[in-house]
N, C-alpha and C positions, 0 to 999 in steps of 0.2 A: 841202438846198435845191434845188428844182427851178425852172427858169426857161427862157424862150426867149431870155434875154439873160443867161447865167451870168457872162459876163465883167463886166458891170456890177455884178452881185450881189457878185462877189468884191472889188470896189473899195469898195462901200458898206458891207459887213460885214467888212472886213479887220480882223484882230486878235482875232476871236471864235474861241477855240480849239475850242469844242464844235461849231462849224458845219462841216458837211460839205457840199460843193458837188458835185452830181451833174452832171459835165460830160460830156454825151452827144455824142460827136463826130459821130454820125449823127443829123442834124437831122430826118430823116424817120422816126425810130423813136419815134413818138408812143405807140404801144401799149406799148412797152418801158418808157417813162417812167411811163405810166399804171399799169401792173402793179406797178412799184416803189413808186409812191406809195400803192397800195392796201395794201402790206404794211409801211408805217411804223407804229410803235407809236401815234403820235397824228398828227393833221393839223391845221395851221394853214393855212387855205386863202386863195387869192387871189379876187378878185371875178370868177370865171370858172366857167362850167359844167364845163369839163374838170376842174379840180382839185376842184370840189364833188362830181362823181360818183365820183372816185377816193376821196374821204373817205367817201362814203355807202356804197361797196361794200367798204370796209376792214373785215374781220372783227373787227378789234380795237376798232372803234367800236360794235359790236352785242354784245348778250348772247349768250353761248354756252349753248345749251340742252342739258342732259343728256337721257337717256332719260327718259320719263314715270315719275314716282315714284308708286307706289301710296299711296292715302290710308291714314292710321293710325286714322281714326275716334276721335280722342282727345278731342273736345269742348274742345279748347284753342284759344285766341286768341293771336295774336303781335303785339305792338307792337314793331317793330324800327327802330333808328336813333338817332342823337344826339337827345337830348331838349332841344329848344329851345322857346321860347314859342310859335312858330307851329305846332309839331307837335300842339298840343292836349293837353298833359299834364293840364290842368285838366278837359278833357272826358273823358279816359281815367279819371280818378279817379272822376268821377261815374258813368260807365258801368259800371265795375268794381263800384261799390257796388250798382248796380241789378241786377247779374248775379252774385250770390254763388255760384250753382251752376256758374259757368264758370271754368275755370282761365285765368289771363292770364299769359303769359310776356313780360316787359318786358326787352328787351335793347338796351343802348346807353349811351354816355357821357352824363353829366348836365351841362347848362349851369347855371352858378350861379343864373341868374335863376329857374330852376324847382325848385331843390333842396328848398324847403319842401313843394312839391307831391309830389315824388318821396318824400320822407320820409313823407308821409301814405299814398302808395300802398303803401309797404313794410309798413305796419301791417295791411293787409288780408290775411286768411288765404287768399284766392283769387289773390293775386299773387305770382309768383315773379320776382325781380329779379336781373339781371346787368348791372352797370355797369362791368365791366372791359373789357379788350382782348378782341376776339372774332376768332379765326382764321377763315379761309375754311371750314375743316372744321366749326368750331363753328357758324358762320353757317348752313351747309347743314343741320346737324342741327336747329337751332332752326325752320327753316322746314319741314323734313319732319315734325317732331313735331306741328306745328300743323295745325288744320283750316282756320282762317280767319286772314287777315291783316287787322288793323284799323288804319284811318287816320283818327282823329277830328280831322283837322287844322283849325286855325283859318284858315289860308291856305296856299297852295302854288302854285308854277308847275307843276311836275310831280313825280312821285315814282318813283325807281329801285326803291323797296320794292315797289311794285305789280308791276313787271316781274320782280323776284326772285321774288315769290310765284308768278307764272305759270310761272317756270323749273321750280319744283317741284310744279307742278299744284295750287297752293293759291289759291282765289279770295279775293277781298277785300270788305270792307265799309268804305266811306269817305264822309266828307262831300263833297258836290259843290262843291268849291272849286277855283278856278284851272283848270289844264288836267287835273286828275285826272278830271274828267268825260269827257275825251276818251281816257283810258286805260282806262276800265272800260266794258264793254258790259253794260248793265243786264240782269240776269237770266241773263246767259250766263257772263260771266267774274267776276261779283260784283254788288254792290248799291251804289247811290248814295242817300245820305240827305240830306234838306235841311239846309243848313249850320246848325250850332249846336243842332240838335234831338237832344239826348242821350237823351231818352225814346224817340224813334223809332229811334234808333241801337241802343239796348239791346234793344228789342222785336225788331227785325230780327235781331240776333245771337242772341237766344234762340231764335227760330224757325229760324234757320240750323243751329244745333247740334243741333236735333231732327229734321232731315231723316233719312229712311231712308237706309241705306247705299248703296242703288242710286241714289237721288236725288243724294246727295252725290257719288258717284263720277262720275256724268254731268256735274255742274257742274265737278268737278275736271278732268276730261278736257277740257271745254270751255275752261277757263281756260288750260290748257297749250297747246291748239291755237291759241287766240286769240293767245297770247304768241308762239308760233312764227311764225305768219303776220305779225304786226305788228312784232315786235321782234327777231327772230333775223336773223343774217347771211343765212341761207338765204331767208328771206322778202324781205329787201331785194333780193337778187339776182333773185329771181323777179319782183318788181315791175318792176325795171329791164329785164329781158328781155321782159317783156310790153309795156313801153312802147316799146321800139325794134323789136319784131317786127311 
């Protein structure tokens, strides 16, 4: 815990064994405190610009972007993450049926509410399902093998799957729901489809997998660069330095 009144904090939070109080005897060492806050694993911030910027510049709060991953030109689409009703498993089933020539890798645990839909998905010859525990290495392989990340969600605030796609240079096709529209740069890092229009989603996916290798690689590179600029720690620091310069 960091505070400008650490003695008060020690009284209020006495008895919490897991609480570590950062007692900086040098009250003028704001930069030292700021740097320490930046390197915490997580940040619960106070209503202050000082602690907010420490959290914003914390590398642990941003995706780590590996080097750009070359495309595999696999014509495969990846649906990744826990399958809940809002994730649009019903839409995925219809889209997969409309695109029998495209391989769908569906990776994620199943919510009991959508089990019947998942059972129907498993029957499709163009769907490969993995509903078990996925390691970080297996997750990376799933993204790298895919050409496109599909997000036929019924609703969403935002999606970490979009950002993970960018980390591996994989553009996405998504319904324009919630804040996902703010995460996808249309025609640059992916494509946005009007909410609930499964026919339009399937048409866009079919067209996307038929891109020439040069066209797809350009979009793959654009998705990676867009992700680095908007979601990486380096990008956040760059925006901060630009702001204060």
